[in-house]
KEFIDREN-14930 format. One record per residue (C-alpha): residue number from 0; residue in one letter; z, y, x. Coordinates in Angstrom, 3 decimals, decimal comma, padded with zeros to 6 digits. Layout:
// KEFIDREN-14930
+-----+----+----------+----------+----------+
!   i ! aa !        Z !        Y !        X !
+-----+----+----------+----------+----------+
! NUM !  A !        Z !        Y !        X !
...
+-----+----+----------+----------+----------+
END
This chain:
// KEFIDREN-14930
+-----+----+----------+----------+----------+
!   i ! aa !        Z !        Y !        X !
+-----+----+----------+----------+----------+
!   0 !  X !  125,984 !  112,469 !  088,254 !
!   1 !  X !  123,070 !  110,483 !  089,438 !
!   2 !  X !  119,753 !  111,901 !  091,185 !
!   3 !  X !  116,459 !  111,474 !  089,828 !
!   4 !  X !  114,075 !  113,362 !  091,895 !
!   5 !  X !  110,269 !  112,833 !  092,086 !
!   6 !  X !  109,318 !  109,879 !  094,342 !
!   7 !  X !  106,232 !  109,549 !  096,392 !
!   8 !  X !  103,583 !  107,021 !  095,573 !
!   9 !  X !  104,745 !  103,478 !  095,772 !
!  10 !  X !  103,544 !  100,892 !  098,900 !
!  11 !  X !  104,890 !  097,493 !  098,179 !
!  12 !  X !  105,547 !  096,563 !  101,957 !
!  13 !  X !  107,126 !  099,978 !  102,872 !
!  14 !  X !  109,307 !  099,794 !  099,647 !
!  15 !  X !  110,415 !  096,130 !  100,747 !
!  16 !  X !  111,318 !  097,351 !  104,181 !
!  17 !  X !  112,934 !  100,634 !  102,879 !
!  18 !  X !  115,156 !  098,519 !  100,411 !
!  19 !  X !  115,910 !  095,915 !  102,978 !
!  20 !  X !  117,208 !  098,691 !  105,306 !
!  21 !  X !  119,137 !  100,164 !  102,612 !
!  22 !  X !  120,805 !  097,067 !  101,606 !
!  23 !  X !  121,733 !  096,498 !  105,454 !
!  24 !  X !  123,115 !  099,871 !  105,647 !
!  25 !  X !  124,978 !  099,637 !  102,462 !
!  26 !  X !  126,698 !  096,294 !  103,944 !
!  27 !  X !  127,454 !  097,809 !  107,290 !
!  28 !  X !  128,951 !  100,929 !  105,626 !
!  29 !  X !  131,076 !  098,855 !  103,300 !
!  30 !  X !  132,335 !  096,859 !  106,179 !
!  31 !  X !  133,061 !  099,858 !  108,315 !
!  32 !  X !  135,100 !  101,334 !  105,141 !
!  33 !  X !  137,014 !  097,993 !  104,629 !
!  34 !  X !  137,994 !  097,969 !  108,473 !
!  35 !  X !  139,188 !  101,499 !  108,170 !
!  36 !  X !  141,131 !  101,579 !  105,010 !
!  37 !  X !  144,254 !  099,736 !  106,968 !
!  38 !  X !  144,129 !  102,839 !  109,209 !
!  39 !  X !  143,096 !  105,909 !  107,292 !
!  40 !  X !  143,553 !  106,477 !  103,271 !
!  41 !  X !  140,456 !  107,285 !  101,176 !
!  42 !  X !  139,998 !  110,652 !  102,847 !
!  43 !  X !  137,065 !  113,012 !  103,264 !
!  44 !  X !  136,858 !  111,925 !  106,746 !
!  45 !  X !  136,311 !  108,395 !  106,025 !
!  46 !  X !  133,939 !  109,383 !  103,335 !
!  47 !  X !  131,927 !  111,148 !  105,756 !
!  48 !  X !  131,730 !  108,540 !  108,566 !
!  49 !  X !  130,881 !  105,869 !  105,830 !
!  50 !  X !  128,123 !  108,253 !  104,790 !
!  51 !  X !  126,734 !  108,502 !  108,117 !
!  52 !  X !  126,384 !  104,770 !  108,567 !
!  53 !  X !  124,818 !  104,500 !  104,882 !
!  54 !  X !  122,184 !  107,001 !  105,720 !
!  55 !  X !  120,949 !  105,614 !  109,172 !
!  56 !  X !  117,303 !  105,328 !  109,278 !
!  57 !  X !  116,602 !  105,294 !  105,645 !
!  58 !  X !  115,524 !  108,078 !  103,068 !
!  59 !  X !  117,658 !  111,132 !  103,181 !
!  60 !  X !  118,433 !  110,395 !  107,133 !
!  61 !  X !  117,428 !  113,950 !  108,079 !
!  62 !  X !  119,757 !  115,567 !  105,243 !
!  63 !  X !  122,915 !  115,979 !  107,097 !
!  64 !  X !  124,110 !  112,352 !  107,209 !
!  65 !  X !  128,140 !  112,520 !  107,539 !
!  66 !  X !  128,350 !  116,080 !  106,553 !
!  67 !  X !  128,935 !  117,725 !  103,234 !
!  68 !  X !  126,035 !  119,667 !  102,084 !
!  69 !  X !  125,316 !  123,459 !  102,979 !
!  70 !  X !  122,808 !  124,104 !  100,117 !
!  71 !  X !  122,647 !  123,799 !  096,342 !
!  72 !  X !  121,544 !  120,592 !  095,057 !
!  73 !  X !  120,625 !  119,423 !  091,473 !
!  74 !  X !  120,000 !  116,516 !  089,486 !
!  75 !  X !  116,730 !  116,464 !  087,347 !
!  76 !  X !  113,010 !  115,223 !  087,348 !
!  77 !  X !  111,841 !  118,647 !  088,324 !
!  78 !  X !  111,727 !  120,597 !  091,570 !
!  79 !  X !  112,907 !  123,405 !  089,760 !
!  80 !  X !  116,610 !  124,081 !  089,356 !
!  81 !  X !  116,084 !  125,765 !  085,999 !
!  82 !  X !  114,917 !  122,521 !  084,787 !
!  83 !  X !  117,926 !  120,654 !  085,965 !
!  84 !  X !  120,045 !  118,148 !  083,713 !
!  85 !  X !  123,165 !  118,979 !  085,992 !
!  86 !  X !  123,914 !  121,390 !  088,782 !
!  87 !  X !  126,966 !  120,595 !  091,000 !
!  88 !  X !  129,212 !  123,271 !  092,425 !
!  89 !  X !  127,737 !  125,701 !  095,020 !
!  90 !  X !  128,001 !  124,655 !  098,407 !
!  91 !  X !  130,732 !  126,986 !  099,466 !
!  92 !  X !  132,788 !  125,164 !  096,887 !
!  93 !  X !  132,341 !  121,515 !  098,218 !
!  94 !  X !  135,061 !  121,503 !  100,729 !
!  95 !  X !  137,553 !  123,051 !  098,338 !
!  96 !  X !  136,432 !  120,346 !  095,476 !
!  97 !  X !  136,413 !  117,352 !  097,745 !
!  98 !  X !  139,901 !  118,453 !  099,232 !
!  99 !  X !  141,242 !  118,503 !  095,744 !
! 100 !  X !  139,742 !  114,978 !  094,839 !
! 101 !  X !  141,028 !  113,550 !  098,205 !
! 102 !  X !  144,561 !  114,707 !  097,162 !
! 103 !  X !  144,132 !  113,383 !  093,734 !
! 104 !  X !  142,850 !  110,083 !  094,940 !
! 105 !  X !  145,841 !  109,489 !  097,057 !
! 106 !  X !  148,724 !  111,125 !  095,014 !
! 107 !  X !  149,424 !  108,160 !  092,556 !
! 108 !  X !  153,108 !  109,004 !  092,027 !
! 109 !  X !  152,425 !  111,898 !  089,724 !
! 110 !  X !  150,869 !  109,996 !  086,705 !
! 111 !  X !  151,328 !  106,586 !  084,855 !
! 112 !  X !  147,520 !  106,011 !  084,670 !
! 113 !  X !  146,415 !  102,439 !  085,184 !
! 114 !  X !  144,826 !  102,077 !  088,573 !
! 115 !  X !  141,441 !  101,472 !  087,012 !
! 116 !  X !  141,580 !  104,594 !  084,893 !
! 117 !  X !  142,219 !  106,525 !  087,950 !
! 118 !  X !  139,246 !  104,898 !  089,800 !
! 119 !  X !  136,977 !  105,898 !  086,670 !
! 120 !  X !  138,023 !  109,490 !  087,012 !
! 121 !  X !  137,523 !  109,468 !  090,893 !
! 122 !  X !  134,056 !  108,115 !  090,536 !
! 123 !  X !  133,200 !  110,640 !  087,816 !
! 124 !  X !  134,474 !  113,676 !  089,989 !
! 125 !  X !  132,822 !  112,488 !  093,183 !
! 126 !  X !  129,375 !  112,318 !  091,134 !
! 127 !  X !  130,026 !  115,577 !  089,640 !
! 128 !  X !  130,683 !  117,319 !  093,132 !
! 129 !  X !  127,622 !  115,510 !  094,647 !
! 130 !  X !  128,923 !  116,596 !  098,122 !
! 131 !  X !  126,387 !  115,440 !  100,184 !
! 132 !  X !  122,581 !  116,492 !  100,371 !
! 133 !  X !  121,421 !  112,725 !  099,662 !
! 134 !  X !  122,999 !  109,395 !  099,224 !
! 135 !  X !  125,602 !  110,466 !  096,772 !
! 136 !  X !  124,920 !  107,703 !  094,332 !
! 137 !  X !  125,013 !  105,052 !  097,114 !
! 138 !  X !  128,250 !  106,413 !  098,239 !
! 139 !  X !  129,927 !  106,823 !  094,833 !
! 140 !  X !  129,293 !  103,235 !  093,982 !
! 141 !  X !  130,680 !  101,934 !  097,447 !
! 142 !  X !  133,650 !  104,387 !  096,758 !
! 143 !  X !  134,525 !  101,942 !  093,839 !
! 144 !  X !  134,633 !  099,046 !  096,053 !
! 145 !  X !  136,813 !  100,561 !  098,641 !
! 146 !  X !  139,238 !  101,850 !  096,092 !
! 147 !  X !  139,392 !  098,519 !  094,463 !
! 148 !  X !  140,406 !  096,959 !  097,902 !
! 149 !  X !  142,662 !  099,751 !  099,197 !
! 150 !  X !  144,727 !  099,604 !  095,974 !
! 151 !  X !  144,868 !  095,663 !  096,433 !
! 152 !  X !  143,321 !  095,244 !  092,725 !
! 153 !  X !  140,981 !  092,810 !  094,694 !
! 154 !  X !  141,425 !  091,028 !  098,230 !
! 155 !  X !  137,563 !  091,435 !  098,936 !
! 156 !  X !  134,819 !  093,617 !  097,665 !
! 157 !  X !  133,849 !  091,025 !  094,899 !
! 158 !  X !  133,202 !  093,291 !  091,969 !
! 159 !  X !  129,772 !  094,924 !  092,185 !
! 160 !  X !  129,728 !  097,498 !  089,561 !
! 161 !  X !  126,566 !  098,818 !  090,996 !
! 162 !  X !  124,598 !  096,011 !  089,026 !
! 163 !  X !  126,171 !  096,959 !  085,722 !
! 164 !  X !  125,357 !  100,734 !  086,438 !
! 165 !  X !  121,907 !  099,830 !  086,955 !
! 166 !  X !  121,320 !  097,610 !  084,097 !
! 167 !  X !  122,882 !  100,186 !  081,684 !
! 168 !  X !  121,486 !  103,186 !  083,767 !
! 169 !  X !  120,418 !  105,515 !  080,976 !
! 170 !  X !  123,979 !  104,971 !  079,220 !
! 171 !  X !  125,762 !  105,344 !  082,566 !
! 172 !  X !  123,884 !  108,610 !  083,324 !
! 173 !  X !  124,595 !  109,741 !  079,563 !
! 174 !  X !  128,212 !  108,941 !  079,960 !
! 175 !  X !  128,729 !  111,152 !  083,039 !
! 176 !  X !  126,828 !  113,962 !  081,595 !
! 177 !  X !  128,881 !  113,906 !  078,356 !
! 178 !  X !  131,750 !  114,291 !  080,324 !
! 179 !  X !  130,615 !  117,386 !  082,261 !
! 180 !  X !  129,143 !  118,893 !  079,051 !
! 181 !  X !  131,547 !  117,673 !  076,186 !
! 182 !  X !  134,721 !  116,477 !  077,858 !
! 183 !  X !  134,010 !  112,922 !  076,612 !
! 184 !  X !  136,248 !  111,304 !  079,030 !
! 185 !  X !  137,169 !  108,323 !  076,850 !
! 186 !  X !  133,810 !  107,294 !  076,113 !
! 187 !  X !  133,158 !  107,422 !  080,114 !
! 188 !  X !  136,262 !  105,361 !  080,856 !
! 189 !  X !  135,691 !  102,800 !  078,109 !
! 190 !  X !  132,279 !  102,468 !  079,800 !
! 191 !  X !  133,720 !  102,144 !  083,126 !
! 192 !  X !  136,271 !  099,595 !  081,984 !
! 193 !  X !  133,631 !  097,422 !  080,067 !
! 194 !  X !  131,720 !  097,318 !  083,187 !
! 195 !  X !  134,756 !  096,015 !  085,269 !
! 196 !  X !  135,222 !  093,248 !  082,553 !
! 197 !  X !  131,834 !  092,355 !  082,429 !
! 198 !  X !  131,227 !  092,072 !  086,193 !
! 199 !  X !  134,469 !  090,100 !  086,843 !
! 200 !  X !  133,529 !  087,434 !  084,235 !
! 201 !  X !  129,737 !  087,551 !  085,848 !
! 202 !  X !  131,306 !  087,361 !  089,523 !
! 203 !  X !  133,344 !  084,171 !  088,496 !
! 204 !  X !  130,066 !  082,481 !  087,169 !
! 205 !  X !  128,049 !  083,694 !  090,257 !
! 206 !  X !  131,166 !  082,258 !  092,605 !
! 207 !  X !  130,735 !  078,864 !  091,093 !
! 208 !  X !  127,085 !  078,727 !  091,418 !
! 209 !  X !  127,466 !  079,814 !  094,902 !
! 210 !  X !  129,882 !  077,089 !  095,989 !
! 211 !  X !  127,684 !  074,572 !  094,370 !
! 212 !  X !  124,757 !  075,738 !  096,523 !
! 213 !  X !  126,717 !  075,781 !  099,706 !
! 214 !  X !  127,727 !  072,154 !  099,183 !
! 215 !  X !  124,123 !  071,503 !  098,429 !
! 216 !  X !  122,797 !  073,084 !  101,784 !
! 217 !  X !  125,913 !  071,645 !  103,882 !
! 218 !  X !  125,269 !  068,125 !  102,523 !
! 219 !  X !  121,389 !  068,388 !  103,399 !
! 220 !  X !  122,199 !  069,534 !  107,019 !
! 221 !  X !  125,023 !  066,811 !  107,629 !
! 222 !  X !  122,452 !  064,184 !  106,913 !
! 223 !  X !  120,373 !  065,601 !  109,409 !
! 224 !  X !  123,282 !  066,349 !  112,109 !
! 225 !  X !  122,582 !  069,754 !  112,285 !
! 226 !  X !  125,950 !  071,364 !  113,526 !
! 227 !  X !  124,281 !  074,603 !  114,462 !
! 228 !  X !  122,693 !  074,446 !  111,102 !
! 229 !  X !  125,854 !  074,089 !  109,168 !
! 230 !  X !  127,281 !  077,152 !  111,157 !
! 231 !  X !  124,140 !  079,512 !  110,240 !
! 232 !  X !  124,514 !  078,453 !  106,714 !
! 233 !  X !  128,272 !  079,499 !  106,543 !
! 234 !  X !  127,186 !  082,842 !  107,812 !
! 235 !  X !  124,249 !  083,148 !  105,378 !
! 236 !  X !  126,948 !  082,878 !  102,500 !
! 237 !  X !  128,581 !  085,799 !  104,067 !
! 238 !  X !  125,470 !  087,712 !  104,899 !
! 239 !  X !  122,647 !  086,432 !  103,262 !
! 240 !  X !  120,020 !  087,320 !  106,149 !
! 241 !  X !  119,875 !  086,725 !  109,936 !
! 242 !  X !  117,693 !  087,462 !  112,910 !
! 243 !  X !  116,928 !  085,056 !  115,654 !
! 244 !  X !  118,857 !  087,045 !  118,237 !
! 245 !  X !  121,739 !  087,219 !  115,948 !
! 246 !  X !  121,802 !  083,530 !  115,499 !
! 247 !  X !  121,657 !  083,221 !  119,301 !
! 248 !  X !  124,642 !  085,393 !  119,832 !
! 249 !  X !  126,610 !  083,477 !  117,107 !
! 250 !  X !  125,610 !  080,075 !  118,328 !
! 251 !  X !  126,081 !  080,926 !  122,197 !
! 252 !  X !  122,572 !  079,654 !  123,040 !
! 253 !  X !  119,362 !  080,721 !  124,261 !
! 254 !  X !  116,725 !  082,684 !  122,241 !
! 255 !  X !  114,252 !  079,529 !  121,828 !
! 256 !  X !  117,437 !  077,297 !  120,912 !
! 257 !  X !  118,298 !  079,527 !  118,210 !
! 258 !  X !  114,828 !  079,851 !  116,887 !
! 259 !  X !  114,486 !  076,041 !  116,799 !
! 260 !  X !  117,711 !  076,194 !  114,424 !
! 261 !  X !  115,949 !  079,057 !  112,406 !
! 262 !  X !  112,938 !  076,965 !  111,912 !
! 263 !  X !  115,045 !  074,063 !  110,723 !
! 264 !  X !  116,635 !  076,232 !  107,927 !
! 265 !  X !  113,028 !  077,500 !  107,130 !
! 266 !  X !  111,989 !  073,878 !  106,686 !
! 267 !  X !  114,857 !  073,068 !  104,302 !
! 268 !  X !  113,999 !  075,999 !  102,348 !
! 269 !  X !  117,220 !  077,494 !  102,907 !
! 270 !  X !  115,670 !  080,795 !  104,554 !
! 271 !  X !  112,140 !  082,695 !  104,578 !
! 272 !  X !  110,936 !  085,394 !  106,765 !
! 273 !  X !  111,277 !  088,589 !  105,193 !
! 274 !  X !  109,861 !  092,164 !  106,127 !
! 275 !  X !  110,138 !  093,119 !  109,824 !
! 276 !  X !  112,706 !  095,995 !  110,668 !
! 277 !  X !  111,003 !  097,475 !  113,773 !
! 278 !  X !  110,734 !  094,551 !  116,310 !
! 279 !  X !  112,984 !  092,331 !  114,646 !
! 280 !  X !  111,995 !  089,264 !  112,425 !
! 281 !  X !  114,517 !  088,970 !  109,586 !
! 282 !  X !  115,214 !  085,571 !  107,638 !
! 283 !  X !  116,570 !  085,981 !  104,194 !
! 284 !  X !  118,270 !  083,404 !  102,218 !
! 285 !  X !  116,299 !  084,238 !  099,096 !
! 286 !  X !  118,129 !  081,468 !  096,792 !
! 287 !  X !  121,518 !  083,078 !  097,671 !
! 288 !  X !  120,364 !  086,371 !  097,097 !
! 289 !  X !  118,660 !  085,265 !  093,570 !
! 290 !  X !  122,094 !  084,071 !  092,738 !
! 291 !  X !  123,953 !  087,389 !  093,599 !
! 292 !  X !  120,987 !  089,426 !  091,926 !
! 293 !  X !  120,138 !  087,482 !  088,917 !
! 294 !  X !  120,468 !  089,633 !  085,548 !
! 295 !  X !  122,809 !  087,175 !  083,627 !
! 296 !  X !  124,155 !  088,538 !  080,171 !
! 297 !  X !  124,998 !  085,190 !  078,965 !
+-----+----+----------+----------+----------+
END
């Protein structure tokens, strides 16, 4: 299920910093998980390590990152459990529930269900257990990407189902709730599979746009003879943000040399300075992000 607790009053600048940090954490946590799945199965040990990285320095950072919860949580818009829309298992049941889920996730020989259906079942069960004190929604969606890659359905995490779940959030929450209260598995599985189909088609469309944009950027920089700029552009299409220190390390040059190359990309409109994270100035490839994040239902 999905948490929907009360939020403090919004401050646009702090919200941007928070969102940027959460995105960075998500990417790093996913990269870590993908590196580990060749060494480990999708197991509770791995999920705890991924969760620890997901929660580093963001909302929920003090709520037992990397550990299963030791308290009762609940999902709803009130601070009172009596008003909750859904109450996950008690804390002393979490270890057992997650052990059973780990066992089911990795025991693929005992049923003939299609793998995408199994992943839909695993995602529901993880959200229903809600094993962590915070960050369950983020980790539950990340888990889908890990499973798609670990089961070799995709070579890379190219399918971003989070976008589909957010776009149809009310329907997503309703389908999960209906499984818990009415046993409506078919409706949930169909919703999940429709999301996979929708995002697969959309991913192909975005990939074509990204390739065209990459070619456009490379052509502009080649005309200016900027070899270092070409290197940075290639990196931005992998991770659409960069810092001067990161660029210096990547290009094997001084801080000032890297800054000059960052400035060139700014003049070309390829990147723009984003919100600071601590002392670091972050430069974001907004056009690339716009392609990745655009809500395109055509």
